[in-house]
N, C-alpha and C positions, 0 to 999 in steps of 0.2 A: 245460330246468329241472333241476339236479341231484336226485339221489336224497336223500331225507331220511335222516339217520342214524337207525339203529335202535338201541333199548335192550333187553337181554334182562332181563327181571323174573322171577326163580325163587323162589316160595315154594309151599308145599303147601296153603295155605288161600286158598279163592276170594275171601274178603272182603278179604284184604291184597293181593291182586293188584288188585281194583278200586279200593282206596284208592290205591295207586300211581299206577294209571292216571289216577285224579282228579286227584292232585297234579302230575303231569306233563303234564296235557292242554293247559296253556298254552303249552307249548315246541314248537319246531318239529321233532318227531322222531316216530319210529314205535315203540310199545311193542310188544314180542313176549312173550307169557306162556309160561312152562314151571312146570308143576306139581310136577317132582322134579329130582333132579340128572341122573338119566337122561335124563329130556325135555331138558334144557338143553343136555346134550352132543350130542344130536342135532340140535337147532338149530343148534348151532355148526358142524355139518358142513358145511352148505350156504350158511349166511348169514352176512354180514359185520356185527359189531357195534361200537358206539363206546364202549359200557359195560355192565357187568353189575351188576345189583342182586341180591344173593344172601342169601337166608335161612339163618341157621346151623342152625336146629332144623328138620331134616325127616326124616321116617320113612324108612328105608332109608339111601341115600346122603345125608349131611349135607352142609352148606356147605362144611366143610373138605375133605372127600373129593372133592367136585365141583370145588372150586378146585385141588385137586392135579392131577386130571386134566386140566383146563383148561391149567394151566401147564406140564404136560409135553408138550402139542401144540405143535408148530413153528407151526402157523397161528393158535392162540389164545393163546399164552403172554404176548404182549404186550397184551392186552385189558385195560383197568383194571377191577378188581372193588371195589364197596362192599359189605361184609357189613352185614346188618342182622339185629338180634336183640333180644330183651325185655331190660329193664332189670334183670331179677333173674338173668342169666344168670351161669354161673360166673365168677369173678374172672380166670381166665386167658384167656378167650374172646377178648379184645381181642389179647394177646399171640399167640395160636394163629392169629388172622386175619391179622395182619401177617407171621407167619412163613409162612403158606399163599401169601402172594403178594397180599395185598390191599393197596389204596392207601388206603383208608379204613374207619371201622367206627363205624356209627351204632346208637344203642339205640332200641327203641321204647317209649313213643311218641315220635318224632322231631319236629322242628319242619319243618313242611312247607316254610318258606322256605328253610331251610338246605339240606334235601335238593334241592330246586329249583334253588338256587344252585350245588350242587356237581355236578349233572347238567349243568347249562347250561355250565358252564366246562369239562368233560370233553367235551361234545359238540362245543364250538367249537374246541377242541384237535384233536379227531378230524378235523373239516372243514378245519381248517387243513394238517394233515398230509397229506390226499387232495389239497388244492389244490397243496401243495409238491410232491408225487410226479408230478403232471401237468405242473408246470412244469420239473421236473428233466428229465423225459421230453422235453420240448420242446427244451429246451437241449442234451440229447444230440444229439437230431435235427438240430438246427442245427449242431453241432460236426462231425457224420459227414455233412453235406450231403444229409441223407435226411429230407425233411419229409412227414407224413402227406398224403394226397389233401385238397384243400380248405383246406390251412393257409395257402396263399399263398405268396409268394416271400419270401427270406430277409430282405429289406429291411422288409418289412411285419410279421415274426415279432418282430423284437428289440423294436420299441417297444411291441408287445402284451404280451410277457414282461415288460419292464421294468414297465408299467402294474399287471400282476398281482402281481409281487414286491412293489411299493410298496403295493398293496391289502393284502396280508397281512402286510408290517411294521406297518402302522397297526393292524390288527386286532390284531396279537400285543401291541402296545403296550397297547392297551386291556384285553386279557385279562389282561397280567401287572399292570395297575394294580388291576384287580379282585382278583386273587390276593392282591396286597400288602394291600388293606383287609380282605380275609377272614381274612389271616394263617393260610391252610390250608397246613400242610407237605405234605400230600398232592399239591400242585400243583407243588412244586419240581422234581422230576425231570422230569415230561413238558414242563415250560417250559423247562427247561434244553436237553433234547434237542431241541424244536423251535427254539430260538434257535439253537443249534448248526447244525442243519440249514439253517436260513435263512441264516445268516451264510455258509456255504460255498457255497449256491447263489447269494448275491449275489456274492461274490468270483469266482466262475465266470463269472457274466454280465458282471461289470465288466470282466474280462480279456479276455472276447470282443469288447465293446463298444469 
């Protein structure tokens, strides 16, 4: 069974972390807490995350500074960040959030259904990217004539790879429809990137077949 995606929750207030965990409890993911920007950066050193929910207002290293550090690191720069802040924040906070590399920006109190839907879609995109990476590795092994132990012979690998590609294509079509209905511009770039990667992998597979 594949590991569940992990979501990093960054907020200096315990009650906010508890509320976020409660909102996301119905989703198939693992929430990981961080009570400061420094703690978040330490968590990112050894753990892979599908998404970061990052509070803007924190003592010491605030959300903008934390995001800047995340985006400077090669290992973490592509992790999506959703900024969370109170509704009476300075009017330029949203602009600063996007400039710092956030994919989205939500004000508190936010609609739990909206947050859950956004997290769900980004988690699904993360899972699909992982599956695509695994299938691309299988295809490279097939092309090089080197298959991992237990993978079976070449003839058995191709149908299995085709089945997996079709499953991801079907799943991507469903997520694309969800994104269209939500009219969320934050999903445009990751969806386009995933679609391109899937198209290239399918073309490589078709050429091999």
